C-alpha positions in Angstrom: 0.0 0.0 0.0 1.3 3.5 -0.9 1.8 5.8 2.1 0.7 9.5 1.8 3.8 11.5 0.9 5.1 14.4 3.0 2.9 17.1 1.5 5.2 19.8 2.7 7.9 18.6 0.4 8.0 19.9 -3.2 6.3 17.6 -5.7 5.1 17.9 -9.3 1.6 19.0 -10.1 -0.5 15.9 -10.7 0.5 13.7 -7.8 -2.1 10.9 -7.5 -1.5 9.6 -4.0 -4.4 9.5 -1.5 -5.0 8.1 1.9 -8.3 6.2 1.8 -7.5 2.6 2.5 -3.9 3.5 1.7 -4.3 3.0 -2.1 -3.6 5.1 -5.1 -6.8 6.9 -6.0 -6.1 9.4 -8.8 -6.0 12.3 -6.3 -4.5 15.6 -7.7 -3.0 18.0 -5.2 -1.4 21.3 -6.3 2.1 21.8 -5.0 1.1 25.0 -3.2 -1.7 23.2 -1.2 -1.2 22.2 2.4 -3.0 18.8 3.1 -2.5 17.1 6.4 -1.2 13.5 5.9 -4.0 12.3 8.2 -6.8 13.7 5.9 -8.8 11.0 4.1 -9.1 11.6 0.4 -11.4 9.7 -1.9 -10.9 8.7 -5.5 -10.5 11.5 -8.0 -10.3 14.3 -5.4 -8.8 17.5 -6.8 -7.2 20.1 -4.5 -6.2 23.3 -6.2 -3.7 26.0 -5.5 -3.3 27.4 -1.9 -6.0 25.2 -0.4 -5.7 23.9 3.2 -7.1 20.6 4.4 -6.9 19.7 8.1 -6.1 16.3 9.7 -9.7 15.3 10.6 -11.2 16.1 7.2 -12.8 13.5 4.9 -13.1 14.4 1.2 -15.3 11.8 -0.6 -14.8 10.7 -4.2 -14.7 13.4 -6.8 -14.6 16.4 -4.4 -13.0 19.5 -6.0 -11.4 22.4 -4.1 -10.8 25.0 -6.8 -8.3 27.2 -4.9 -7.7 29.0 -1.6 -10.4 26.9 0.1 -9.9 26.0 3.8 -11.5 22.8 5.2 -10.8 22.1 8.8 -12.2 20.4 11.9 -14.0 17.1 11.9 -15.5 17.8 8.5 -16.9 15.5 5.8 -17.5 16.7 2.3 -19.8 14.5 0.1 -18.9 13.1 -3.2 -18.6 15.5 -6.2 -19.1 18.6 -4.1 -17.3 21.7 -5.3 -15.7 24.4 -3.1 -14.8 27.6 -4.8 -12.0 30.1 -3.9 -11.9 31.6 -0.4 -14.7 29.6 1.2 -14.1 28.1 4.6 -15.8 25.0 5.9 -15.6 23.4 9.3 -13.8 26.1 11.2 -14.6 26.9 14.8 -18.0 28.5 15.5 -18.5 32.1 16.5 -19.8 31.1 19.9 -18.2 32.4 23.1 -19.0 29.2 24.9 -17.1 27.0 22.5 -13.9 25.6 24.0 -12.6 23.5 21.1 -14.8 20.4 21.5 -14.6 17.9 18.6 -17.8 18.9 16.9 -18.5 18.2 13.3 -19.6 19.6 9.9 -21.1 17.6 7.1 -21.6 18.7 3.5 -23.7 16.6 1.2 -23.0 15.2 -2.3 -22.9 17.4 -5.3 -23.4 20.5 -3.2 -21.7 23.7 -4.6 -20.2 26.3 -2.2 -19.3 29.5 -4.0 -16.7 32.1 -3.2 -16.2 33.5 0.4 -18.9 31.3 2.0 -18.3 30.5 5.7 -19.7 27.3 7.2 -18.9 26.7 10.9 -18.9 23.4 12.7 -21.4 22.6 15.5 -21.1 23.3 19.2 -21.3 21.0 22.3 -24.2 23.1 23.6 -26.1 22.6 20.4 -26.5 19.4 18.5 -22.8 19.2 17.7 -23.3 19.1 14.0 -23.6 21.7 11.2 -25.1 19.8 8.2 -25.9 20.8 4.6 -27.7 18.2 2.4 -27.2 17.0 -1.1 -27.5 19.0 -4.3 -27.5 22.4 -2.6 -26.2 25.7 -4.0 -24.7 28.3 -1.7 -23.9 31.4 -3.7 -21.1 33.8 -2.8 -20.7 35.2 0.7 -23.3 33.0 2.4 -22.8 32.4 6.1 -24.0 29.2 7.8 -23.6 29.4 11.5 -23.0 26.6 14.0 -25.5 23.8 14.5 -27.6 24.7 11.4 -29.3 21.9 9.5 -30.0 22.5 5.8 -31.9 20.0 3.7 -31.5 18.8 0.1 -31.8 20.9 -3.0 -31.8 24.2 -1.1 -30.7 27.3 -2.9 -29.2 30.2 -0.9 -28.4 33.4 -2.8 -25.6 35.8 -2.3 -25.0 37.4 1.0 -27.7 35.5 2.9 -26.9 34.7 6.4 -28.3 32.5 9.2 -27.7 32.4 13.0 -27.0 29.3 14.9 -29.4 26.3 15.1 -31.4 27.3 12.0 -33.3 24.4 10.3 -34.2 24.7 6.6 -36.3 22.1 4.8 -35.7 20.5 1.4 -36.1 22.7 -1.7 -36.3 26.0 0.2 -35.0 29.2 -1.4 -33.4 32.1 0.4 -33.1 35.3 -1.6 -30.0 37.5 -1.7 -29.2 39.3 1.6 -31.8 37.3 3.5 -31.2 37.1 7.3 -32.4 34.2 9.4 -32.6 34.6 13.2 -31.0 31.8 15.3 -33.3 28.8 16.1 -35.7 29.7 13.2 -37.3 26.8 11.3 -38.0 27.2 7.6 -40.3 24.6 6.1 -40.0 22.6 2.9 -40.2 24.5 -0.3 -40.6 27.9 1.4 -39.2 31.1 -0.1 -37.5 34.0 1.8 -37.4 37.1 -0.3 -34.2 39.1 -1.0 -33.2 41.5 1.9 -35.9 39.9 4.1 -35.4 39.1 7.7 -37.0 36.0 9.2 -37.2 36.3 13.0 -39.7 33.5 13.4 -40.6 30.1 11.8 -41.8 29.9 8.2 -44.4 27.3 7.2 -43.7 24.8 4.5 -44.5 26.3 1.0 -44.8 29.8 2.6 -43.4 33.0 1.0 -41.9 35.6 3.3 -41.1 39.2 2.3 -40.1 42.4 4.1 -37.4 44.0 6.3 -38.9 42.1 9.2 -40.5 39.4 7.1 -44.2 38.8 7.1 -46.0 35.9 5.5 -47.0 37.1 2.0 -48.7 34.0 0.8 -47.7 30.6 -0.6 -44.6 30.0 -2.7 -46.7 29.1 -5.7 -43.8 29.4 -8.2 -41.8 27.0 -6.1 -44.7 24.5 -5.9 -45.1 24.5 -9.7 -41.4 24.0 -10.1 -41.5 21.0 -7.8 -44.2 19.5 -9.9 -47.3 19.8 -7.7 -50.4 19.8 -9.8 -53.0 22.5 -10.0 -55.6 20.8 -7.7 -53.0 20.3 -5.0 -52.0 23.9 -5.1 -55.7 25.0 -5.2 -56.5 22.9 -2.1 -53.4 24.3 -0.3 -54.5 27.9 -1.1 -58.0 27.3 0.4 -56.5 25.8 3.6 -54.0 28.6 3.8 -56.8 31.2 3.7 -58.5 29.5 6.6 -55.3 29.4 8.6 -54.0 32.9 8.0 -56.6 35.2 6.5 -59.8 34.4 8.5 -60.6 36.3 11.7 -60.5 34.7 15.1 -58.0 33.0 17.4 -55.2 31.3 15.6 -55.4 28.1 17.6 -59.1 27.8 16.6 -58.3 28.4 13.0 -55.7 25.6 13.2 -58.3 23.2 14.5 -60.8 24.3 11.9 -58.2 23.7 9.1 -57.3 20.3 10.6 -61.0 19.3 10.6 -61.7 20.5 7.1 -58.5 19.8 5.2 -56.3 17.7 7.4 -56.5 14.7 5.1 -54.7 16.6 2.4 -51.0 15.7 2.6 -49.6 19.2 2.0 -52.0 20.7 4.5 -51.1 18.0 7.0 -47.4 18.9 6.5 -48.1 22.5 7.4 -50.1 21.5 10.4 -47.4 19.1 11.6 -44.9 22.0 11.2 -47.1 24.3 13.3 -47.5 21.6 16.0 -43.7 21.0 16.1 -41.4 22.4 18.8 -40.5 26.0 18.2 -38.1 28.4 19.8 -39.2 31.5 17.8 -42.9 31.3 17.2 -44.4 31.6 13.7 -44.3 34.3 11.1 -47.9 35.1 10.2 -49.9 37.1 7.7 -50.5 40.8 8.4 
């Protein structure tokens, strides 16, 4: 079995030595990169100029670090993910209580992390893990704080930021400059508008707009893109009206919606989200 070479020694561009199971894996490491010998590199990994990879990092098959990327901590990057220049993944959280505990960061397969993104590992006072799912796109200068959980197929536009412990469901979209308060939950296929602040939970399929975001309706465009048919969207709109646009006590409207439309799977998903544990309450219509 081939041992990992001393990566601090000069070597020609195109070296194909890796560490996973100690075999040759077609790994390419630029001579200017600093890769700890203990890092685990899958088949076909490409590490470009001036990248830094720490000792507890796992880069799965086909991962590409374009240049100047830093991956540190107990971090695992899923297969075929791409990290663009000057992004940092798995560094210590911005939490004054953090004392260097071995918390983790997971990035899913085929996820793309663009320039200057910062993704911090979890904390021992949180769930210990910052996790981003498969097939996500994080555009330039996105910040993902400690203990966040982001689902699959999530798109986060430039300069969006989230505090710690945020949970984002599959297929959600965050517009440019969106700001998400710590502990907020954003439901599946929800949309947060550009330069909007979400200080409370956002229902699945909801659309939130405004400096202090208010529920503006359903994310109908997103529902259509996800392939939901017209009848399903129409039923959801009726139930949404009962929940958020009728008068009366909200708890009573929830029960009315449950009685009338609770058998509909999309409505049931919203009701389950409302019933779930929340640290921040719920963004509602005004």
